[in-house]
N, C-alpha and C positions, 0 to 999 in steps of 0.2 A: 800222942803215941807213947805207950808205956815201954815197949821194947821193939827195936827194929832189927836190922841185919845182925846176925850172930847166932840165932837159934833157928829151929825148924819152922817156926811161924812168927810173924810179927804179932804184937799185942797192941790193939788200938783201943782207946778209951773214948767213948761217946759221952758228951756232956749230958747231965741229967735233963730229962724232958726233951731229948733230941732223938731223931731217927737216923739210921745209917744210909748213905747214898753210895752206890757202887756202879761204876761204868767201865767198859773195856773197849779198846780199839786196836786194830791191826794197821801197821804201816809196812808195805811190801815194796821192795825195790822194783822199779820199772812200772809200777802201778800207781803208787802214791808219791814217788820221787825218782829222780835219776841222778846218778853220781856225776854225770857230765853237766848237769844243770844246777844241782843243789849242793852247796858246801855241807860237809858233815855236821857242822854246828847248826845249820838250818834244819837238817833232817831230825836231829835230836830235839830241837825246839818244837818243830811241827808235830813230832810224835806226842810230846807231852801236852801241847795245847789242845789236841783233840779231846783228851780226857777232861782237862780243866774246863773247856767250853761246855761240855755236858753238865758238869756240876753247876756252872753259871746259869745254864738254862733252867735249872730247877730252883734257882735262888739260894743255892747252898754254899757251904764253906768247905774247901778241901782239907782233908786231914793227913793223908799220906798217899804215896804212889808206889807202884810195883812195876818193874820193867824186866821183860824176858826178851833175850836177843838170840836170833839165829844168824850165824855169821859164816860166810864162805872161808875156806881155809887159806886162800891167797889174799884175803883182805888185810891191808896194812894196819899196824897198830896205831899209826898216825891218824887214820880215818876214824878208828874206834875212839881214840882220845878226843878228837874233834866233836864227834857225836855226843859223847858224854859231857863235854864242856858246854855245848849248847843246851843240852837237857838240864844240867845242873844250874845253869844261870837262870833259866826260867823257873825252876823249882825253888831256888832261893828267893827270887823276886816275889813269889806268892807264898813263901813259907810252907812249902809242901815237901816234907822229908821223903827220901827214897827209902822205903821200908823193906825191900826185898826184891827177888826176881830170880832169873836163871839165864844161863848161856849155853848154847848148843851149836854144833856145826849145822850148816844149811847150805843149799845150792845158791841161794840169793839172800841178801840182807832182809831179815824179817824182824820187826819190833812189835811186841805186844805190850800195850800199856794198860794198866789197871789203876784207876784213881778212886780212892774212898773219900767220902765227905760226910758232913752231917748237916742236919737242918732241924729246926724246932718241930716237934711232933705235930703232924697234921698241916704243916705250912708249905710243903713242897708245891711248887707251881707246876701243874701238869699240862699236858696238851689238850685235855678234855674239858677245860673250863670256859671256853669261849661261848658267848651267847649273842643272839641277834641284837643288833644295836651297838655292840662293842666297837670301839675304834681299833684299827690295826696300826701298829707302830714297828719301826726298826731302829736299832742303834747304828751310829756311824754311817758308813757309805758302802755301797755294794758294787761288785764287779771288778774291783781292783786286782784281786788275785787272779781271776780268770784272764784279765787283760795281759798280765805278765806271762801266763802260760801261752796265750795266743801269740805273743811276740817270740817266745822261745820256739814254738812249733814252726814259726815262719823263718827260723834260722837267724833271728836278730840277736845281737849280743845284749845281755842283761847283766848288769853288775849288782850282785846282792848287797843289801845294806841292812843295818839293824832297824831302820825305819820303814823298810819295805813290807807292805801288808801281805805279800805272798810268802816271802822267805821267813819272815818273823812276825806272824800275826799274834795278836794278844787276846786272851780270853776275857770276856766282859764280866768278870766276877763281881766287881764292885757295883756295876749297874744292876746285875741280877739280884744281888742282896738288897740293894736300895729299893727296888720295885717290890720285892717280897715283903720286906719289913713294913712298908707302907700299905700293903694290901692292894696295890694298884693293878698288878698283872693278873688277869683271869686265866690266861693260858700263855705258855711260852715254849720256845724251841730255839736252838741255835741254827744259824744259816750256814750249814756245812755242805749240803747237797744242792743248794740253789733256792732262791726265794720261791719259785713256782712249786718246787717239790716239797719244801718245808711248810709252806702255807697249806698245801694239800694234806699234809700229816695232821695239822691242827684241825682242818675242816673234817677230816675223817673221824678223828678221835672225839671231836666236839659235836659231830652230827649237824654241821652248819654249812652254809655257803659263804662266799666272800666276794666283795667288789673292791678293786683297787684302782687308783688313778695313776696312769703312767707318768704324768708330769710331776707328781709328788715324790716319786722314788728317788732317793739320794744316790745318784750315779757317781762313782769314783772317777777321778781324773784318768784319762787315757782309756776309759771303759766306755761302753755304750749301753743302751737300754737292754738289749738282748743279753749281754753279759751280766748285767745287774739282776735280771730276772732269772737266768738259768745257770750262771757261772759257778756258784758255790765256792767253798773254801774261804769264805769271808770271816766266819766265826763271830759274826754279829748276832744280836738277839732279835728275834721276831716275836712280838707279843701282842696281846689284846688287852684292852682296858675299858671300863665302863665309859659310855659317852659323856657322862656328867663329871668324870674325873678330870681334875686339872693337873696336867703334867707339865713340868718345867721344860725349858729348851734343852737342858742337859741333865744327865744322871750318872753318878759315878765317873764324872769326867768325860763322858761321851755324849754326842748329840743324839737327841730323840726326834724322830720324824714320823708324823701321821701319814699313812699312805692309803687308807681305805677303811671299809666298814664290814663287819660281820653281818650276814643276812640269813634269813631262814632258807635252808637248802631248797625248799619247794619253790621258792621264787625263781630259781633257775632250772633246777632239775625236774620240776613239774611233778614231783611225787611227794607223798607223805608217808609217815610210818617207817617201816624198815626199808632201807635202800642199800644197794651194794656199793662197792668201792668206786665203780665207774660213775655212779650218780653223783657222788660227792666231787669227783674230779671235774665233772661238767658243770658243777655249781660254783666254779671260781671264774670270775670275769674280770677283765681289765678294760678300763676306758682309755682309749688311745688319745694322743695329742690332736688327732683329727676329729675328735668327738664321737668316734664310733666305738661301740663296745663289742668285744669278742671273748670267746672262751680262752682262758689262760691254761693251756695244757701243761702239766708238770714235765719239764724237759731239762733236768739237771745236767750239768757239765759232766761228760764222760771222760774222766781223766785218763790219759795215757792209753786210750783204746785205738789210736791211730797206729798204722804200721810203723814199727820202729826200724 
């Protein structure tokens, strides 16, 4: 970063031979978090992790972030300070300077995060590179965040901690860069909306189908298969790699697990040539623990849609 806060614009410098990555996300009170459930530091942390995880999913390196806040007039300064403390701790951990933003009055807490990153020209890992025969992998474990939400909805007390995957998830930046540098990932996305939804995104963009095995999915403690498939908010990486590629057990300090195979969409959808969105969604199957295969419909966790 050449110039940050203090002028009308930040000035960012991209390394020679690199391209700029830009992503943005909104965090809105009572839709993405609740003050009664989430400490302000957790809200700030989770706000930034959404953008950093997108950079990780491209195999990129973050350069700077921008934060705009809409705040209710009666919100305490203590809450705002806690939010910024959680945000800044994560930003420092991954050396991502806060380069600008804005503050405005709003009826509910609203945080808009923008993260800029860089990647060597032509090396961004897209969602559209999966090919039949590729293996499907995930980092880490799935369903842990949704399991915490399930307990909160049930009225159970949950004590937030820095090691908790829901309150303080970590972006898989090191794993994403490791995969990109070695040319192993043919397609990649972060698991923010749920495995079933995010795998569907890869299948749609790559024009392929997928077959996954239920018993291979790494289910987090206190979670179950349904939460691992549809829960979301895990911020792990879902990626594909050539069948002949030899992947280690871990990358960037996180476990890698093979969960299935990319197939020709016509194997399941029964069509060739141009197909619509529904055809790709029906071309994703899961082999259950009972040995029976079924369609894996995209059914991501609908956060905070229950009556409050």
